[in-house]
Structures are given as C-alpha cells and as structure tokens.
C-alpha positions as CSV (number, residue, x, y, z in Angstrom):
1,M,31.1,-60.3,-89.1
2,L,30.2,-63.9,-88.5
3,D,27.9,-65.7,-91.0
4,N,25.0,-65.8,-88.6
5,M,25.5,-62.2,-87.3
6,Y,23.7,-59.2,-88.5
7,Q,25.0,-55.7,-88.7
8,I,22.9,-52.8,-87.4
9,I,23.1,-49.4,-89.0
10,Y,21.1,-46.3,-88.1
11,Y,19.3,-44.6,-90.9
12,S,20.5,-41.1,-91.7
13,N,19.3,-38.5,-94.1
14,K,21.4,-36.8,-96.9
15,R,22.9,-34.4,-94.3
16,G,24.0,-37.2,-92.1
17,D,21.4,-36.6,-89.4
18,S,20.1,-39.7,-87.7
19,Q,16.8,-39.4,-85.7
20,V,17.3,-42.8,-84.1
21,E,20.8,-42.0,-82.9
22,K,19.7,-38.7,-81.4
23,F,16.8,-40.5,-79.7
24,I,19.1,-43.1,-78.2
25,C,21.6,-40.6,-77.1
26,S,18.9,-38.5,-75.4
27,L,17.9,-41.4,-73.1
28,Q,19.0,-41.6,-69.5
29,L,22.1,-43.8,-69.0
30,K,20.3,-46.9,-67.6
31,V,17.6,-46.7,-70.2
32,R,20.2,-46.3,-73.0
33,A,22.2,-49.3,-71.7
34,K,19.0,-51.5,-71.9
35,V,18.2,-50.2,-75.4
36,L,21.8,-51.0,-76.5
37,K,21.6,-54.5,-75.0
38,W,18.4,-55.2,-76.9
39,L,20.0,-53.9,-80.1
40,E,22.8,-56.4,-79.4
41,L,20.2,-59.2,-79.1
42,L,18.7,-58.1,-82.4
43,E,22.2,-58.1,-84.0
44,E,22.8,-61.6,-82.8
45,Q,19.4,-63.1,-83.6
46,G,18.1,-61.0,-86.4
47,S,14.7,-62.2,-87.7
48,N,14.8,-65.0,-85.1
49,L,14.4,-62.6,-82.2
50,P,11.0,-63.5,-80.7
51,R,8.3,-61.6,-79.0
52,P,8.2,-59.8,-76.6
53,Y,11.6,-58.4,-77.8
54,A,10.5,-57.8,-81.5
55,D,7.4,-57.9,-83.6
56,T,6.4,-57.4,-87.2
57,L,4.2,-54.3,-87.7
58,R,3.3,-54.2,-91.4
59,D,4.9,-55.6,-94.5
60,K,8.6,-55.5,-93.8
61,I,8.6,-53.0,-91.0
62,R,9.4,-54.4,-87.6
63,E,9.7,-53.0,-84.1
64,L,12.1,-53.6,-81.2
65,R,10.1,-53.5,-78.0
66,I,11.9,-52.3,-74.9
67,S,10.2,-51.9,-71.5
68,H,12.0,-50.0,-68.7
69,G,9.9,-49.2,-65.7
70,R,6.9,-47.4,-67.1
71,L,8.6,-46.5,-70.3
72,E,7.6,-48.4,-73.4
73,I,10.3,-47.7,-76.0
74,R,9.9,-48.7,-79.7
75,L,12.6,-48.8,-82.4
76,L,11.5,-49.3,-85.9
77,Y,13.7,-51.3,-88.3
78,F,13.8,-53.4,-91.5
79,F,16.2,-55.9,-93.0
80,W,18.2,-54.8,-96.0
81,K,20.3,-57.0,-98.3
82,N,21.4,-60.2,-96.5
83,N,22.5,-59.3,-93.0
84,I,21.9,-55.6,-92.5
85,I,19.3,-54.2,-90.1
86,V,18.4,-50.6,-90.7
87,V,17.0,-48.9,-87.6
88,T,15.0,-45.9,-88.7
89,N,13.6,-44.2,-85.6
90,G,12.7,-44.5,-82.0
91,F,9.9,-43.2,-79.8
92,F,8.1,-43.8,-76.5
C-alpha cells in the first residue's frame, strides 16, 4: 500500500457476514462495476474525495454517493486508524 493510498474493508459481524458485500454482489453487473469504480476513487483519494462523490453525514459517518440512471446508491463508511476505510452498509 502506498503512503497516500487507503485500504477499504467491508464491515462484517462476528459470524463473518457482511451486509455491504451482499448488497454490492446483488447489484446488476453494470451498476456493480460503477460502484466498484467509485470505491477505487475513495481508496485513492480518501477524505479528499469531493462532492458529489462523497459527503459527511454526521460526526465521522460518511457516504459514498453513486448515481446510475434512476438509482441513487449510498454506501456508508468511516475512517479507522490511519488509512483504513470501513464500509458498513449499502442501500438505494
């Protein structure tokens, strides 16, 4: 990992289930590809990723904002330690 790069991890519960991973996998191929591309941007730019791609919601909770046609997809995340981005869940 480069010094200016972040690492994205998907939050999972004690059983290893990840709501956000299930959500992303459930998307149609083209939509999933766009979501993964936006996650790459987040991984590259971290807290410097501007609106309309990302926004701060409350306290340290942020959202990745992805539009695809009429779909408005949101992925919630926060920064942990120095360079780790924890993505917690996704929804329309």
